[in-house]
Backbone bond lengths (Angstrom), bond angles and torsions (degrees), N, CA, C in turn:
res aa  C-N    CA-C-N  psi(-1)  N-CA   C-N-CA  omega(-1)  CA-C   N-CA-C  phi
1 M - - - 1.442 - - 1.526 108.50 -
2 A 1.317 115.53 144.41 1.455 121.99 179.16 1.514 109.75 -140.85
3 A 1.312 115.94 150.44 1.470 122.22 177.20 1.510 109.32 -145.25
4 A 1.314 115.52 149.81 1.458 121.02 177.02 1.532 109.00 -133.15
5 A 1.320 116.12 134.54 1.454 122.55 176.20 1.528 107.41 -112.86
6 D 1.321 116.38 133.45 1.458 121.43 179.29 1.507 110.00 -108.10
7 F 1.346 116.44 138.42 1.454 121.39 179.33 1.523 108.85 -105.16
8 F 1.332 115.86 128.74 1.455 122.22 178.22 1.531 108.11 -119.76
9 A 1.326 115.76 142.12 1.464 121.01 178.53 1.514 108.69 -128.28
10 E 1.313 115.13 149.61 1.465 120.85 179.25 1.533 109.43 -86.22
11 D 1.332 116.46 129.34 1.463 118.76 179.45 1.534 110.69 -90.88
12 E 1.331 116.86 -173.08 1.469 122.10 -175.53 1.533 112.77 -62.81
13 D 1.343 116.43 -27.66 1.460 120.63 -178.38 1.529 112.97 -86.42
14 G 1.324 116.73 0.92 1.455 121.11 -179.31 1.523 113.15 84.20
15 E 1.310 117.42 7.26 1.468 122.26 178.29 1.521 110.50 -88.93
16 W 1.310 116.66 142.20 1.471 120.75 176.66 1.504 108.18 -88.17
17 R 1.337 116.40 132.44 1.454 120.53 178.76 1.523 109.98 -130.61
18 Y 1.320 113.64 148.87 1.459 121.51 179.02 1.522 109.45 -69.61
19 V 1.354 116.80 133.84 1.457 121.46 179.82 1.539 111.29 -110.21
20 R 1.337 115.67 -53.24 1.461 118.81 -178.26 1.528 110.64 -163.88
21 S 1.332 116.00 172.68 1.464 122.10 177.36 1.515 110.50 -125.05
22 W 1.315 115.73 157.09 1.457 123.17 173.84 1.513 105.78 -126.73
23 E 1.306 118.26 118.85 1.465 122.50 -178.45 1.518 110.51 -106.31
24 S 1.327 114.43 144.64 1.447 122.10 178.89 1.520 109.08 -135.16
25 K 1.332 116.91 130.92 1.468 121.66 176.58 1.500 108.53 -129.03
26 D 1.322 115.39 139.26 1.459 119.96 179.52 1.526 108.24 -156.55
27 A 1.309 116.71 117.86 1.466 121.52 -178.18 1.516 112.91 -66.08
28 S 1.339 117.81 -22.26 1.467 120.46 -178.65 1.521 111.98 -84.14
29 G 1.330 118.43 -4.03 1.456 120.95 177.53 1.515 114.87 95.31
30 A 1.326 117.46 13.89 1.469 120.84 -176.57 1.525 113.51 -106.16
31 A 1.332 117.27 27.69 1.469 120.61 -176.29 1.524 111.96 -60.78
32 L 1.313 118.07 -39.49 1.471 120.40 -179.46 1.531 111.43 -68.18
33 R 1.331 117.72 -32.43 1.464 120.67 -179.90 1.530 111.75 -65.16
34 H 1.319 117.77 -25.62 1.453 121.34 -179.36 1.532 111.46 -64.22
35 F 1.337 116.92 -25.65 1.460 119.99 -179.86 1.528 112.01 -67.00
36 K 1.350 117.69 -26.35 1.458 120.73 179.22 1.522 112.35 -59.40
37 A 1.316 116.84 -37.27 1.453 121.66 -177.41 1.538 112.50 -92.44
38 S 1.337 116.33 9.52 1.455 119.76 -178.37 1.533 109.84 -112.29
39 E 1.309 115.14 -172.47 1.467 120.88 178.07 1.523 112.67 -79.88
40 V 1.317 117.77 -6.81 1.468 121.56 -177.19 1.521 111.01 -69.90
41 R 1.323 114.92 125.64 1.473 122.38 175.40 1.507 106.64 -135.01
42 F 1.338 115.92 98.11 1.459 120.12 -177.38 1.516 109.23 -59.36
43 G 1.346 114.92 137.41 1.455 121.44 -179.30 1.522 112.71 99.19
44 R 1.300 119.08 -9.64 1.467 123.54 178.21 1.522 109.72 -116.09
45 G 1.289 116.98 49.48 1.455 121.76 -177.18 1.516 113.29 94.85
46 W 1.332 116.40 -17.08 1.469 120.85 179.28 1.531 109.59 -92.02
47 R 1.320 115.23 137.08 1.473 122.07 178.49 1.528 108.52 -133.59
48 L 1.314 115.36 149.81 1.461 119.16 175.93 1.509 107.82 -70.07
49 G 1.316 117.11 118.73 1.468 121.06 -177.88 1.516 112.20 -88.89
50 E 1.327 116.74 -37.15 1.448 120.96 -177.57 1.517 109.51 -168.93
51 I 1.329 116.09 148.17 1.453 121.46 173.89 1.539 107.76 -139.73
52 T 1.313 116.11 134.41 1.459 122.18 178.47 1.521 107.04 -122.64
53 F 1.331 114.78 132.10 1.479 119.61 -178.87 1.515 109.81 -148.19
54 R 1.336 115.57 161.73 1.461 122.19 178.50 1.513 109.99 -107.98
55 V 1.319 114.13 139.52 1.458 121.00 175.76 1.521 106.64 -114.87
56 F 1.326 116.39 130.13 1.458 122.41 -179.16 1.537 109.44 -107.47
57 F 1.323 116.07 132.18 1.457 122.59 -179.96 1.528 110.07 -118.00
58 K 1.301 115.44 132.97 1.460 120.57 177.10 1.518 107.79 -67.97
59 S 1.341 115.79 133.99 1.451 120.16 -179.63 1.521 109.57 -140.64
60 D 1.325 115.62 178.74 1.460 120.38 179.48 1.522 111.86 -76.26
61 A 1.302 116.81 -15.05 1.474 121.12 -179.81 1.529 110.15 -73.31
62 K 1.329 115.04 169.08 1.459 120.43 179.16 1.529 111.62 -62.00
63 Q 1.323 114.86 -47.25 1.459 121.62 179.95 1.529 109.88 -96.87
64 P 1.339 117.17 146.83 1.469 118.25 176.35 1.534 110.48 -67.97
65 A 1.329 115.09 148.74 1.463 119.18 176.05 1.519 108.50 -72.09
66 K 1.336 117.05 139.86 1.456 119.15 -179.44 1.521 109.87 -128.22
67 V 1.323 113.89 142.81 1.472 121.31 179.59 1.523 107.28 -129.10
68 T 1.320 117.80 127.83 1.455 122.11 175.87 1.515 108.02 -90.59
69 V 1.338 115.27 128.80 1.465 121.96 -176.07 1.520 108.59 -119.55
70 R 1.318 116.37 136.15 1.468 121.96 176.57 1.520 108.08 -119.59
71 L 1.319 115.64 122.41 1.457 122.77 179.97 1.520 108.29 -114.40
72 K 1.337 115.93 120.61 1.458 121.13 -179.23 1.518 108.21 -128.83
73 P 1.335 116.48 103.26 1.474 119.78 -179.31 1.530 110.98 -61.62
74 P 1.319 118.54 150.02 1.455 126.63 8.60 1.519 114.96 -92.98
75 G 1.365 119.65 -5.41 1.454 115.00 -173.40 1.498 118.10 -149.99
76 T 1.325 119.74 21.16 1.458 120.05 -178.88 1.508 111.15 -113.55
77 L 1.305 116.49 123.08 1.457 124.47 173.01 1.501 105.80 -127.61
78 A 1.339 117.52 107.86 1.463 121.00 -172.74 1.532 110.50 -118.60
79 F 1.331 114.98 131.28 1.462 122.20 174.40 1.520 106.98 -167.69
80 R 1.325 116.83 165.03 1.465 120.27 176.78 1.517 108.67 -69.96
81 R 1.284 116.34 118.08 1.468 121.36 -172.45 1.525 113.20 -90.83
82 T 1.290 117.21 21.73 1.457 119.31 179.88 1.520 112.66 -78.77
83 R 1.336 116.34 -26.29 1.464 120.82 -178.31 1.520 110.26 -142.82
84 F 1.309 115.41 149.87 1.475 123.02 170.04 1.536 113.88 63.56
85 E 1.327 118.64 24.04 1.475 119.83 -176.64 1.525 111.39 -61.40
86 K 1.326 117.96 -47.60 1.473 120.97 -179.68 1.522 111.21 -61.13
87 A 1.311 116.62 -42.78 1.479 120.97 -177.12 1.529 110.72 -65.40
88 I 1.322 117.33 -38.54 1.463 120.02 -179.52 1.524 109.91 -69.79
89 H 1.333 117.87 -44.15 1.464 120.58 176.90 1.529 110.42 -60.18
90 A 1.321 117.02 -40.35 1.480 120.08 179.52 1.534 110.87 -66.14
91 L 1.328 117.76 -40.12 1.459 121.83 178.40 1.530 111.11 -63.57
92 V 1.321 116.54 -46.01 1.472 121.08 179.99 1.527 110.57 -64.23
93 A 1.325 116.96 -43.57 1.475 120.56 -179.99 1.531 111.03 -66.77
94 R 1.321 117.64 -41.58 1.473 122.10 -179.13 1.527 111.54 -61.77
95 N 1.333 116.71 -29.12 1.459 121.05 179.45 1.529 113.16 -93.36
96 G 1.326 116.38 11.17 1.452 122.01 175.51 1.506 114.44 71.62
97 L 1.323 118.11 23.92 1.461 121.49 -178.09 1.517 113.76 -101.98
98 E 1.333 116.83 -0.79 1.450 120.54 -178.78 1.522 108.82 -119.71
99 K 1.308 115.73 132.34 1.451 120.99 -179.30 1.521 109.11 -119.54
100 D 1.328 117.23 128.09 1.461 120.25 178.65 1.516 110.32 -68.94
101 R 1.310 115.85 141.21 1.463 120.22 178.00 1.523 109.05 -80.91
102 D 1.312 116.09 150.01 1.449 121.77 176.22 1.511 108.08 -77.56
103 A 1.347 117.32 113.22 1.464 122.06 -175.39 1.529 111.52 -61.25
104 D 1.328 118.54 -35.10 1.477 121.09 179.69 1.512 111.12 -63.16
105 L 1.347 117.12 -39.84 1.467 120.71 179.97 1.531 110.17 -66.27
106 V 1.309 117.73 -37.59 1.463 122.03 -178.94 1.523 108.92 -66.81
107 V 1.336 116.64 -44.40 1.477 120.40 -179.50 1.525 109.18 -65.39
108 E 1.334 116.82 -43.82 1.457 121.16 179.31 1.530 111.43 -61.04
109 A 1.305 117.92 -42.04 1.468 122.18 178.74 1.520 110.77 -65.02
110 A 1.320 117.40 -35.69 1.461 121.31 -177.92 1.535 110.93 -71.39
111 E 1.326 115.74 -29.33 1.490 118.76 179.98 1.486 108.40 -75.75
Protein backbone atom coordinates (compact mmCIF):
# COMPACT_ATOMS: atom_id res chain seq x y z
CA MET A 1 0.00 0.00 0.00
CA ALA A 2 1.18 3.51 -0.76
CA ALA A 3 -0.16 7.01 -0.13
CA ALA A 4 0.94 10.50 -1.04
CA ALA A 5 -0.04 13.78 0.63
CA ASP A 6 0.40 17.05 -1.25
CA PHE A 7 1.00 20.39 0.47
CA PHE A 8 -0.48 23.54 -1.06
CA ALA A 9 0.18 27.10 0.11
CA GLU A 10 -1.57 30.34 -0.73
CA ASP A 11 0.61 32.89 -2.50
CA GLU A 12 0.38 36.71 -2.45
CA ASP A 13 -2.28 36.71 -5.20
CA GLY A 14 -4.55 34.40 -3.21
CA GLU A 15 -3.87 31.46 -5.55
CA TRP A 16 -3.13 28.01 -4.13
CA ARG A 17 0.07 26.46 -5.44
CA TYR A 18 1.67 23.08 -5.00
CA VAL A 19 4.70 23.15 -2.66
CA ARG A 20 5.74 19.55 -1.98
CA SER A 21 4.62 15.95 -1.39
CA TRP A 22 5.08 13.43 1.38
CA GLU A 23 5.01 9.78 0.29
CA SER A 24 4.43 6.76 2.47
CA LYS A 25 4.78 3.09 1.49
CA ASP A 26 4.04 0.09 3.64
CA ALA A 27 3.59 -3.49 2.48
CA SER A 28 1.47 -4.33 5.54
CA GLY A 29 -1.19 -1.76 4.57
CA ALA A 30 -0.36 0.94 7.13
CA ALA A 31 0.78 3.68 4.74
CA LEU A 32 -1.88 6.15 5.92
CA ARG A 33 -0.93 5.60 9.58
CA HIS A 34 2.58 6.88 8.83
CA PHE A 35 1.13 10.37 8.31
CA LYS A 36 0.20 10.55 12.02
CA ALA A 37 3.87 10.67 13.01
CA SER A 38 4.77 13.14 10.26
CA GLU A 39 4.21 16.83 9.60
CA VAL A 40 1.13 16.03 7.48
CA ARG A 41 -2.09 17.47 8.91
CA PHE A 42 -4.95 17.08 6.45
CA GLY A 43 -7.09 20.21 6.25
CA ARG A 44 -4.19 22.64 6.88
CA GLY A 45 -2.95 22.89 3.32
CA TRP A 46 -2.35 19.14 3.09
CA ARG A 47 -4.51 17.07 0.72
CA LEU A 48 -4.54 13.41 -0.14
CA GLY A 49 -2.73 13.25 -3.47
CA GLU A 50 -2.98 9.53 -4.18
CA ILE A 51 -3.58 6.20 -2.49
CA THR A 52 -2.76 2.76 -3.87
CA PHE A 53 -4.10 -0.41 -2.29
CA ARG A 54 -4.75 -4.08 -3.05
CA VAL A 55 -8.12 -5.76 -2.88
CA PHE A 56 -8.20 -9.54 -2.43
CA PHE A 57 -11.14 -11.63 -3.67
CA LYS A 58 -11.88 -15.18 -2.64
CA SER A 59 -11.81 -17.46 -5.68
CA ASP A 60 -11.73 -21.12 -6.61
CA ALA A 61 -7.98 -20.91 -7.15
CA LYS A 62 -5.41 -21.71 -4.47
CA GLN A 63 -4.50 -18.05 -4.02
CA PRO A 64 -7.07 -15.26 -3.72
CA ALA A 65 -7.46 -13.02 -6.76
CA LYS A 66 -5.89 -9.61 -6.17
CA VAL A 67 -6.49 -6.27 -7.86
CA THR A 68 -4.30 -3.20 -7.33
CA VAL A 69 -6.34 0.00 -7.21
CA ARG A 70 -5.04 3.56 -7.49
CA LEU A 71 -7.26 6.39 -6.29
CA LYS A 72 -6.19 9.93 -7.13
CA PRO A 73 -8.62 12.67 -6.11
CA PRO A 74 -10.66 14.36 -7.37
CA GLY A 75 -11.58 11.94 -10.14
CA THR A 76 -9.22 9.09 -10.97
CA LEU A 77 -9.91 5.49 -10.01
CA ALA A 78 -7.55 3.20 -11.91
CA PHE A 79 -7.41 -0.61 -11.94
CA ARG A 80 -7.61 -3.46 -14.44
CA ARG A 81 -11.27 -3.55 -15.31
CA THR A 82 -11.34 -7.09 -16.58
CA ARG A 83 -12.63 -8.52 -13.29
CA PHE A 84 -14.44 -7.39 -10.15
CA GLU A 85 -15.28 -3.90 -11.46
CA LYS A 86 -18.65 -3.68 -9.67
CA ALA A 87 -17.20 -4.99 -6.41
CA ILE A 88 -14.35 -2.48 -6.42
CA HIS A 89 -16.68 0.45 -7.15
CA ALA A 90 -18.97 -0.74 -4.34
CA LEU A 91 -16.04 -1.02 -1.91
CA VAL A 92 -14.75 2.47 -2.75
CA ALA A 93 -18.25 3.99 -2.50
CA ARG A 94 -19.03 2.19 0.78
CA ASN A 95 -15.90 3.72 2.31
CA GLY A 96 -16.89 7.22 1.22
CA LEU A 97 -14.11 7.56 -1.35
CA GLU A 98 -16.30 7.88 -4.44
CA LYS A 99 -18.29 10.97 -5.28
CA ASP A 100 -21.00 10.99 -7.95
CA ARG A 101 -20.54 13.59 -10.64
CA ASP A 102 -23.25 16.18 -11.21
CA ALA A 103 -24.86 15.08 -14.51
CA ASP A 104 -26.02 18.64 -15.32
CA LEU A 105 -22.45 19.96 -15.12
CA VAL A 106 -21.21 17.20 -17.44
CA VAL A 107 -23.93 17.95 -20.01
CA GLU A 108 -23.27 21.69 -19.74
CA ALA A 109 -19.53 21.17 -20.24
CA ALA A 110 -20.17 18.97 -23.29
CA GLU A 111 -22.31 21.66 -24.94
